[in-house]
Structure formats: structure tokens, C-alpha cells
C-alpha positions, 0 to 999 in steps of 0.5 A, a space after each residue: 887512774 880511776 880510783 874506784 875500780 882500782 880499789 876492788 874487793 880484792 885490794 881491800 881485803 889484802 890490807 888491814 882495816 879496809 874500812 879505814 878507806 871505803 867512806 859512806 860512813 854515817 852523817 858522811 856528806 856526799 854532793 853533785 861535784 858538778 853543782 859545787 865551785 870548790 872542792 876541799 880535802 881536808 886531811 889529818 897527817 895520820 891513821 884514819 883512827 886517829 884523825 875520825 877523834 879530832 874535833 877540830 875537823 868535825 867542826 870544819 867539815 861540818 861548817 865547809 859542807 854548810 856551804 852550798 857552793 863547797 864539798 869538803 872531804 877527808 882524807 888521812 895518811 894511808 897505814 903502811 900496808 895500804 902505802 906500800 899497795 898504792 906505790 905497787 899499784 899506781 893508786 893515787 891518794 883519794 878523798 873518802 866520799 867521792 874516792 876521787 884523787 886529791 890532786 883533783 880538788 882546789 884545796 888540800 888542807 892539813 890540821 897540824 897537830 903535832 910536830 911528829 906528823 911532819 913527814 907524813 904531810 910529805 907521805 900525802 903530797 907524794 901519794 897524791 902526786 902534789 909537788 913537795 914545794 910550794 914553788 914547784 906548783 902549777 895552776 892545776 896543783 890544789 892550794 895547800 894550807 894548814 891549820 892547827 896549834 902548829 902553826 904557830 911555829 910553822 917554819 920547819 914546814 914553811 916551804 911545803 905549804 902555800 897558806 897557813 891559816 892562823 888561829 881558829 877556823 871559824 872566822 875567814 875561811 868564807 873569805 877565803 872561798 871567795 877569793 878563790 872563786 874571784 881567781 878562778 873567774 878572773 883567771 889571774 896567776 896562783 902567785 897573784 892569788 896568794 898575794 891577795 890572800 896574804 892580805 886576809 887577816 890570819 892568813 900566812 903566806 911563807 913564800 911572802 915574806 923572807 927570813 935572813 939569818 945571823 952567823 950564829 943561825 939565829 934569826 936576823 930578820 923576818 920581813 913580808 917581800 911586798 909592802 902592802 900585806 902585814 908585818 905580822 900575822 895576827 891569830 883569828 879568834 873566834 868571839 862568839 863561841 856559842 853562835 859559831 857552827 858546831 856540828 850535830 851530825 858528825 861522822 860516826 866511823 865504821 871501826 873503833 877510834 880513839 875517841 868513839 863518842 860525842 864531843 861537846 866543846 864547853 869552852 875554849 882557853 884556860 885561866 889557869 896560866 901553867 907556864 909549860 902549857 902552849 895551848 893556854 897561851 895559845 887560845 886565850 881569852 877563856 870563852 864559855 858557851 852557853 849552857 842553854 845552847 850547849 844542852 840543845 847540841 848535846 841532844 841533837 848530837 845523841 839523837 844524830 848519831 847513837 853513840 853510847 858516850 858523851 864527853 866535854 871538851 876543854 882545858 880545864 872543864 872545872 872552870 866552866 861556870 855553869 858546869 853543875 847545871 850541864 852535869 844535872 841536865 846530862 845526867 838526867 838525859 844520859 841515864 834515859 838513853 842509857 849513855 855513859 857521861 866522860 868528864 876529862 880535864 877536872 881538877 880533883 875536888 869534892 864537886 868533881 869527885 861527887 859529880 864522877 861518882 854519879 857519872 862513872 862506874 866506879 868499879 872500871 874507872 881510874 883517877 887522874 891527877 896531874 901534879 907535873 912536878 915532884 916538890 912544891 917548889 918545882 910546881 910553883 916554877 911552872 905556876 901549877 896551882 895544885 898543893 900536895 895537900 890538894 893530892 892528899 885530899 882529893 885521893 882522900 875523898 876518892 877512896 872514901 868514893 870507891 875508887 882504888 886506881 890512881 893514875 899520876 902525870 909528871 914532867 921530866 927536864 923542867 927549868 931549874 929541876 934538882 934531883 930533889 924534885 925528881 925523887 919527889 915523884 916517888 914520894 907523892 905516889 907513896 904518900 897517895 898509896 899511904 892515904 888509901 890505907 889510912 882512908 879504907 879499913 881493911 874489912 871495906 876493901 873487898 879483897 881490893 888494894 890501891 894502884 898507881 901508875 906514875 907516868 913521866 913524860 919529858 919536857 919539851 919547851 914550846 913557842 909561845 910559853 914563858 918557857 920558850 927561853 929554856 934549854 931543853 934536857 939532852 936524851 942522855 940526861 932525860 934517861 938519867 932522870 928517869 932511871 932516878 925517878 925509877 929508883 925513887 919509886 923503888 925506894 917507897 915503902 909502898 912501892 909494889 902498888 906503885 907502876 912506872 912509865 916513861 915517854 921515849 927520850 928520842 921523840 922528845 928530843 926531835 919534837 923539841 926540835 921541830 917545835 923551836 925550829 927555823 925554815 932551814 928544817 925543811 930540807 932535814 924533813 925532806 931528805 928524812 922522807 926520802 929515806 923512808 922515815 913516816 909515821 914518826 910519831 908511832 915508836 914501831 917506825 921512828 927511826 932516830 939514828 936516820 934523823 941524826 944521820 940526816 942532820 948531819 948529811 944536810 950539816 945542820 946541829 939538832 942540838 942548836 934547837 934544843 940544848 942552847 940557851 936563848 938570850 932575852 932579845 933573840 928574834 925567834 922564827 915564830 915571832 912572825 906571828 902574833 898569838 895575842 900574847 905579848 913577848 913582854 908578858 912571856 918574859 916576865 913570867 919566864 923571869 917570875 918561874 926563875 924566881 920560883 913564884 906563882 902567879 895568880 889565875 885570870 879570874 883572880 887578877 889580870 896579869 896584863 898578858 895582851 888578850 884583853 885586847 880582844 875584848 871577850 870572854 874571862 877579860 870581859 868578866 874581869 872588867 864588869 867585876 871590877 
């Protein structure tokens, strides 16, 4: 079927937000398909507004399209109304730029950011007419490749993918594309192509690794089926961020997206070592971009898009060593162009507050703290590196500067958590309120008062963190803890100034299953999709009962992946991957956490995590300072 003819004006007007599907946005790339060797459909398996906000796709979309022989186009999960219409009218899923069916492409690439999007991967394959299972695809089907943080344990979706690219995408795609061109020219088989791909660093071809299980369903062994491919896949790391490709002409959407602004990535990695944080381990070591280069990128991107806001992207922007210089430059440039500056991921200190007062409209902004835990004991366990004194001092400075709205983020269900830790959440929120009333005299409040929102998410242990050994709470335990938190807040003197929100326990449990899952889950995910599970990341479509029924039908215990205690010597499904941080280091940090002790950050002292082997970034800094 001709997709362009099928997508008539009448068809598009029958769905919500047709702009999601028409392409032709500012800075989108169109090429003559007869003049390229490789066509790559790049998919974010969620709705357009979410996917268009993702920096990783913008980087690789721009990089791929800078190659004369490659044309990269974008694909997003059709929203439910469009999904229904496509099935009814037999319209194949298509790429936005050309409107050509995805099945006609050489590659279908997925960015895997969130476990709850796994059924959307199957939706995309289904609507494209591509077999779900890698083993069922033939020479005419696209090569299905996945990248992003979920590839560090992609075992639950391993059967759906031909290749996983483990690590940062700037380093190995050119090599992969050249091998693909050779494969098409020489005419050898798809299986032989995948065998050769497995020899490229960072490429994990799951069909070429055999997993054996013990009688208790823990992993007994993971081994390559050929002697000439690696026993473990080492992550790819971009060692020169400054000179790596970065888009200065990002695609500008027609409709408002989640992140509707220029994103300026200032560094990758983090020095802080929070023990619950997967990204902090996966992106080690911290690497900064040159400040002069960042200034050039910012000016070019603003000129090429017309955006009215620019945001700094990193895991902890306050740790960027040239932040004052960069901020001063952006303030000068952005004031000229009447562009707003967004500064997420700042540690709340005097410098940060001074900067924020310069760049934000105080009346519209709220201040965000992430204490993560209600007591200092618990914050030491998770290595948060934040004290109550820091929070209250930051609040004091903020209230003096005119802020009166505060957001506080916490987690429930952390390892070793007690009722005292839970009730401490309400205690901190109340102390912040008291700080406001003591800092701002009544006559200076101008009719305003303090507005605090305390939010809790439920802790999900992730691979490649010190907490990968930790048992996870049950849904009932999570809800009991949320109820205790609510009661603790309601008992506070200033409770009328504190609003409490909490995350859904069902979704957290499913995330926990997939995060530490194994290959046995592929059949569960497929069967759940066939029953209608889709858009599980959206509460209005997530059907927990259907998932639990599916586990029962597949004779798989979901609690095996969540509440079970792991032994120190257990072989994990993700141990096939080398993330650059050693398992010995993570176990050492797990034991340190259980003893209630914090660890230092990477700039103050090396903890011997293993990332120094890359010889770049903060690891190199430390050595040059010794």
C-alpha cells in the first residue's frame, strides 16, 4: 500500500494531533533515496511528543545524516487513535521524512530508555510487518538494532533484536554501516553478517550467546556460540566529547513537546556516586566539553531554530568546572535575544541560587531539592552527599531571593529503610516551611505563602549499581510506606502548606521485573502484547492485572525478579556486559552501604571503580593532580 495515498487529509483529520505523523518539520532531513546506500529508521517507542524531546536521537539523527551514503528518518509509536486507524485501513507504519514503510528500510533502530516501553517495541514491529523474533526474519527484513541505557540489561527483549549497541553511539556506527554495505555487495547471508557484527566492539548479538539456567532459575552460564566473538561486550565510550558530532540544527516540532527548547549537553558522567543511580555508573567517567565550543554550539543552535529557551543537560550541572563562565555568556546572549535559560540538575548552593535569580522569573519558578531520603542515616546509605543543613541553608538563601515554591523528591523502599526514615520525609518538609516563616517577615510576603510539594517514587534496584543485589519491596509494602508518609506529613504543624504525591506501585513493580529480568521474559512480553498491553508507561493504558495473568500463564514467578535476595556470587543476566565499572567495586559499595557509610566523590578521591582504564575525564584529572 502507498502510505502517502492512504494518509489522506480526511484520514489525518479523524485523529488527534495529525502533526505527529506528517513530517516536514524545520531542520528535518530529506534526501534522494536513489543516491544513498543505507536507509535507517530511528524509532523512539513512545508518542511523538516524548520522542522528539530526546537528545540522543537528535545527536544520532544529525550524525547519520551527515554521512552522504546514509539517510536517517524518524519513527515514533502511533498514539492509540492512529494505531486503531492503521490496523483498520491496513496502513503500514512509515517514517516521517519520506512516508515510506519502515519495512523497506535497511535498519530499524530503537532507543531503549525505559523498561515500560517494551510492548511499544512490539507495536512498532507489528505495524511495520516485521517478524517479532530475530530468528524468524529473512534477508528482506530490516536489521533491528537497539541502543540506550536499557541495553545494559536487554535480556528481557533479547529475542526481538538482531543487535544491541552497548554504549555511546558516536563511536562505532560508521564501522557497522560499512560492514552492512559489504554484506549487501558480497551477498553473504544475514546470519553471517550478524556473526561479523559481533566482532565489532560494543555490538551485542544476543542470538550468538547461549544462556543456561540452574534448577532455581538463576543463570548458570552465558557463553558465545562461536570462539571468535567476545565473551563479554565492553561498552563504547566517547573519549573526546568536545569534537564529537553535536547537532546545531535539531528538528523543531510543529506541536509542543515535553522538552520544547535547545538542549546544550555540557558533560557526560557524574562524580557523585549515588548508589541507587544507574546513569552515574553507566556514563563514567565524567567528561566535560570545552566551554568555548559550547558557546559556539549555543549561538548556532539558537540561530537555526528560533527556540525561546535553552537548557543545560548533564547529570549534575553544578559540577561542570566552567559553569560560571558559560552562564555569564548565555545570560549576555540570551538577554539580547529574549531567550530563557533552564538550569536543571543544580546543587542548591549560594552560587546556584545567585545564577537562578539572574535567569529565572522568580514569580513563575519553583525550587527543586532531591534529598531522596528522610533522614541523614538513609542519605548516607544511598551516598547522596546532601545534609539537612544543606537543604535548610539552600532554602534560606532561596527564600531571601524571592522563591516561595519548593519541590522535594524522595524515594521509598530503599535498602535498610525504617519507619523513622519514612516519617523523616514529613519532618524535612515541615522544617523547610518553618525556614520560610523564619526567613521572610510577614510584611514582606506580599500576600504569598510557602508552597511545598513532596513527591515520592518507589525504589527500583537497577543493574550496574551497588543496589543490584537488593531485594525490592512488594506493591503492598510500597503502598503501606506511602500511607505512612502521608500520615507523617499530615501530622506536621505546617501540613496545610505541604502537598504530597506518590508514584504508582504497580508500574514500579513491573519496572523492577524488567530491569533485572532474563531472557525467559521475552515470551511474557510477547504474550502480554498479544493480549493488548501497550503504552504501559501511561497509567491510563497500563493493565497490571493482565500482566499478572500473563506471568501465571507462562509459569513464571514475577517475584523471582523483585523481592528475592541475591547472593554475592550470583551470575546476573547482565554480566555478559562490561559497563566499565567492576562488579567487585559495586559489591564493595553495597557492603559499605549496608554499614551505613558514605563514600567520597571522584574529584576528592578515586574509589577504584575501574573507569580509570579509559584514561579520560575526571580520572585523568585526578592523576594529573596527584
